[in-house]
Each structure stands twice: as C-alpha cells, then as structure tokens.
BAVOBA-916336 format. One record per residue (C-alpha): x, y, z. Coordinates in steps of 0.1 Angstrom, whole numbers, plus 5000, padded with zeros to 4 digits. Each point is the difference from the previous one (the first is absolute). Example, Ala and Ser with C-alpha at 12.3 -4.5 7.8 and 13.67 -1.06 7.14 Angstrom:
BEGIN
512349555078;501450344993;
***
This chain:
BEGIN
172147822402;500249624998;499349834967;496849795001;500549634990;497350014975;498950304979;496450095007;497549864975;496550104990;500650384996;501750214973;501050285024;499950234971;497050215011;499450155034;497149915022;498350195028;501449795028;502549725006;499349795032;503049815013;499449675019;503149825015;499349635006;501649765023;498449705018;496550134995;498349744978;497149985025;499250374997;501250104965;496949914979;497850235021;502550284998;500349964962;496249974995;499650335018;502550174977;498949874967;496450105009;500950375006;497550264987;503050194986;500649794969;503250164986;502449845025;502749745001;500749765029;503749925003;500649695021;503549905012;500549645008;502950045024;501349654998;497049875019;500249635007;496349934999;497550024971;500150384996;501649994966;497349764987;497250225012;501750314985;500549844966;496449895000;498850365006;502550134975;498549774973;496550095009;500650385002;502650074973;501350365001;498550055034;501949755022;503850014995;502249755017;503750035010;501549675011;503350045018;502249855027;499350105035;501550345008;497550165023;497250254996;502450304996;501649874968;496849844987;498150335002;502850184982;499949744972;496350064996;500350385001;502649984972;497449864976;496950175013;498150204974;497550185023;499550375006;499849895036;501549705018;498349835028;500949705022;497849725014;501249725023;499249664985;498349875031;497650305001;497250114977;498450334989;496650154993;498950014964;500450384999;503550005017;501950104968;497450234986;499650195033;503750055006;500650094963;497250254998;500950175032;503650044990;499250124965;497350255011;502350155027;503149974979;501549825030;503249805001;498649745025;496449905007;499149815031;496949795010;498849855032;500149635008;498549725021;502049775021;498449664996;500349685020;501049744975;498249715018;496750165007;499850284974;499150245027;501150364996;502250085030;500650374993;499450264973;502850254996;500750324980;496550014987;499150335016;499950324980;503550174998;501150324984;502649964972;503650055010;501950294985;503549855006;501850334992;498150195026;499649725027;502449714994;499549875036;496549884990;501749724980;500249835034;496349944998;500549744972;500249645010;503349844991;498549744976;499750064962;497049774995;497350285005;501750254977;500550104964;503350184992;500750214969;502149784978;502950245000;500449965038;500549634996;502050024968;502450255015;500149835034;503649995013;501349655008;501849925032;503449834999;498949745026;496249974999;498449975035;499249665013;496950145018;498150334998;500550004962;496550164995;500850295022;503450064983;498350004966;497650275012;502850215014;502049984967;496950124980;499150295023;502650254988;498350034966;496450015014;498150335000;496449885006;498349715017;496249954997;497849765020;497049784991;497849975030;498949644993;501549665012;500949834967;502649755012;499449685020;503249945019;500049655014;501449935035;501549654998;501149785028;503249924981;500950374996;500550065037;503050215010;503249814993;503350025020;502050314993;503649915003;502950245002;500849984963;496550124991;500250295024;503450104986;498749964964;497150245009;502350255016;502350004969;497150034976;498750305018;503550164998;500049924962;496650184997;501550305018;502950004975;497450014972;498350305016;503450175002;500849924964;496750144988;500450315020;496849975020;501349975036;499350375007;496349944990;499549645012;502749955027;497750045030;497449784984;502649734994;501250025036;496449975012;499449704976;503249845014;498650035035;496649864989;501349704981;503249925018;499450145035;496549865003;499149744973;503349824999;500350005038;496549865002;501049714978;503249945020;497949995032;498349684987;503349825000;500449855034;503749944994;500750364993;501650245025;497350264995;501550245025;503449994982;498450034966;498050315011;503250165012;501749934967;496950124981;499950335019;503750064994;499549924963;497250254997;501950275019;503049964978;498449964966;496550165002;500550255029;497150244996;497549745012;500550115036;499150374995;498249964967;497250244991;498649724980;499549795031;498750285022;497150085022;499050274974;499749744972;498349755023;497450265007;499850124963;499949664983;499249745027;500449644990;503549884995;501450335012;498449975034;501249645004;503550094989;500150295025;499149775028;502549734988;502850264999;499350095037;500049635009;503349954983;501650305018;498949855033;501649674991;496649825003;499849864965;500549645013;497050005024;498050194974;500649734974;499049735025;496750195006;499550044963;500449624994;497649935029;497450234985;500249824967;500149645013;497650025029;497850314994;499949984962;500950374999;502650104973;501350364998;500350084963;503150214991;
***
C-alpha cells in the first residue's frame, strides 16, 4: 500500500467502531458537502468516515479539513498525491477501525439509515457482505431515473451456490464488507486502470460465505453529464485483461479454483465479454469487430468454461432469472458472432428509447 502524504488526524484509531466508510475524493468540490452531510448524519452513530483527498486540484481538501475539524473522531482525512482510487482505498482500509467497511462515492449521497441498515443486516445474519438497493438520480433535475436491487432477495449461501455472486452489482458503494475481507484483500501487481471496483469484489469473494440483502434503496447514485463513457484505448483493455489474469492467479494460490472456477469464468464473460465490449463500442475510432475477435480468443484461452458453463445455462436462467437469463442470451449472441449488432441495438435503446438493461 502507498504511504499517505499526511497521517490522518482527528481519530485515535485505538478503539474499534461499528463501521468505517471510505470516501475517495477527486474533483468533486461541487458535490462533496452533500455527500459528507449525509454521512455525518447517519443514525448509526458509532462510525468513522475516512476521506481520501487523492491529490485533487480543486477545493476538496479545504472542505474535508473543515468537516474533520467540526466532527473530530468521526471524519478522518488522508491527504495524498494522486495515485488513483485503487491505492487510495487501500490506504484507507489500512487504518480503518470498523467491524465492517463500506464505500461511498464522493459525488453521491446516502439515506440516513444507510449505515445502520447495512450493519444490522450483516450482524443479524452473520454475513460477510450486506447489500442494499439504490436510486440512479439525474444530477441536474434530481429526478429518480431507476431504482435497482431494492426487491426482496434471499441471502446467498456462497458455499452452496457460488454462482449467485453474479447477482451483485460490481460497485462497492451499496455494500458493507466484513473488515477482514478488506484487510486481507490481495493486492494486484499492476492495479487495473478501469474496472477496479469489479476486481476488488472478485478478490474478496474467495473468503465470503454469506451475503445478505436489504430491500431498500439507500444510496442516491448521481448520473452526471461529465461522467459519460470515456474512450477505452488499447492500453486500458490490456490492463483489464492482465488484471483478470492476476485475479485468476490469486484464486489458484488460494486453492479455490475447483470451487469458484466456473463462477470466475462466467464473471469474466459478464464483465469483459459484455461490459468492457459495451464501453469499447462507444469509441468510434475502435475496430470493434477486431476487438471482439480478440476478446473471444482471450476468454476461450483463459476462462474457457464460459462457453459450456453450467453457471450460464438455460437451467440457471429458469431457476434464478435476472442476470442469468440475460447472460444466457448474451452467450448465444456471442456464439453467433452477433455481438457487434447487439451492442449497437443496446446503445440505441439507451439513447433513443431510454431503456437500459441492468446486468
């Protein structure tokens, strides 16, 4: 882990708290006060909010120091040179005192019972991860665009049914993780330039036995005009491919490939075969057809069970529905070499029909 430029102030770190909430900050001065107000006003009082100023060039550090002074012992600030979210989160995890560790993006905000609901659910179920629903909110109008993961779901017994981990969205900001998962989280030799959230989840999963859900939308995830899909150049694709191979090596080292290998191959198809290719499809300069050929060859060579996986099967599509049904159809489209046209239709549905398929 990288060494923070300044040691955190305002907290002794001698005693544990119920939850540590990690907030990476970079160029968010416009949104940061609302985020922090929602966190210091949580109904679960015994928490700490660890904020990482990741070399932000705006007024983030001034805002953070103000909250740190007003809420000593609750708001903890790490001020460091810009190294990216991956290293910033690891710096925060290293000093976190919570039984559980959560994450909130600094341009989002949360409901007053966000921490209490996730903490209580995890404690009562003795779960390793608790997950809540969320709203996607238009930053300009404040309108709720969609509400997701707020329906009732049965807990996941990972030992019995590891494939259900595919039901979890790839972002950490609607979850609490048992502290040991984050404290023992393996590092990657070359942290991913994109898809870092997903890689973090995959690295935590080998030590997860139980996941529990809170059927309430407790996070307000802002959709910002300046957060539209950015260009995905070849180096970012290669970085993502290498990071996924590094994750596979971690699974091999931990001896969990027999148990989680088919899940990992299915996750590779979901995140690299679909999500990454969707992002590439927005780059007009990209040779999408060529990238899809390379992507298929990569999956076949490194995560081969995706083609005949029981995880991505008609049986699981019928049994679980949701992401399993969509993955089963996507696998068929891939095999028919129709992913390019399918991605074009997907983009049209989002842009013109305002229909977004949630994976």
